[in-house]
N, C-alpha and C positions, 0 to 999 in steps of 0.2 A: 795573271799577266806578268811576264818577266821582261823588264826593261833594262837591259845592260848598256851601259854608256862609258866609253873610254875618254870622254871630254872632261877631265878631272877639274878643269877651271870654270865649269858651268855651275851657276848657282843652284840648279835643280839636282846636281849629282851628289850622292851620298854613297861613297865607297863603291863606285862602279855601277850604281843603280840609280835610275831616274826616278825622282819622287814627285813629278809634276802630274797632275790628274788629267790634264787635257794637253795633247802634244799635237803639233801641226808639222806635217812633212810636205815639202814642195814637190812640184812636178819633176824636179831634178833629184828627188830622193834625198834632199837635204833637210836636216831637222831645223825647221824654222823656230823652234822653241828655245834653242840654245841661247843662252844669255851669259856672256863672259863675266865671271866674278872678280877676275883681276888677281886672284890668289888661289892657291890650292890649300884646302883646309887640313888640319892635323888628321892623320890617319888615312889620307887620300893616296899617299905614295909609299913605296918601299925602299929600303936600302938595298939595291940590287946586288952590291958586291957581298953583303952579308947574307941576304936571304936567297940568292939565285937558285940553289938546289935544295934548300932545307925548308922553306916556309912559303906556303901558297899566299897570294895577295889576299888582304883582308877585305872580302867582299861583304857588302851588306846582305842580310838575309833576304831570301825570296820575298817578293811583295805578296801580301795575302789579300790583295784586292782583286776581285774577279774581273772587274771591267775598268779599263782606262780608255778614255776616248782618244783615238789616234786619227785626226783628220789627215787624209793623204790625197795629194794631187798627182801622184806618179802613176805611170802606166804599169803597175805592178800586179803580180798574180794574187797577192793578198788584198788588194784594193777592190772593195765591193761598196759601190754607191759612195765613194770618196771617204771611206772609213777602213782602216787597216783591220783585217780579220785573222791576222797571224796570232799564234800563242804567245809570242813575244817578239821584240825587236832588238837589234844591237845597233849601236851607233859607234863609228870609228872615231879616232883621234887624227883626223886628217888636219893638214896645215892650218887653214883659217876657217875651216867649215866643220860641221858636224853631219856626217853623211850616213844614211841608214844603210847598213850593210846586209840586211835581211831582204833588201829589194831584190825581186826577181822579175825581169821584164816579161810581160805577157806575150 
């Protein structure tokens, strides 16, 4: 399961990867598991002016956990019996919310 997240101020985020074992997604495709940490940990950001064309972001390696329970209330193509069955999800860094961008309306 690949869980990419751009909410770098979330306590579950480790270099763009979600490390939480159980994730809740609301009916509006919002990640309800997002918990603001209040700070961005070292290694979570890049110096864009220095690295813009030379260095890729420092991503956490792919999660080797086969199953992550993603409870989902959205009317999404990947929602089967209130559980996400996508191979992975991505969460965007929207203003004050964490929104599942893998969401595809049924």
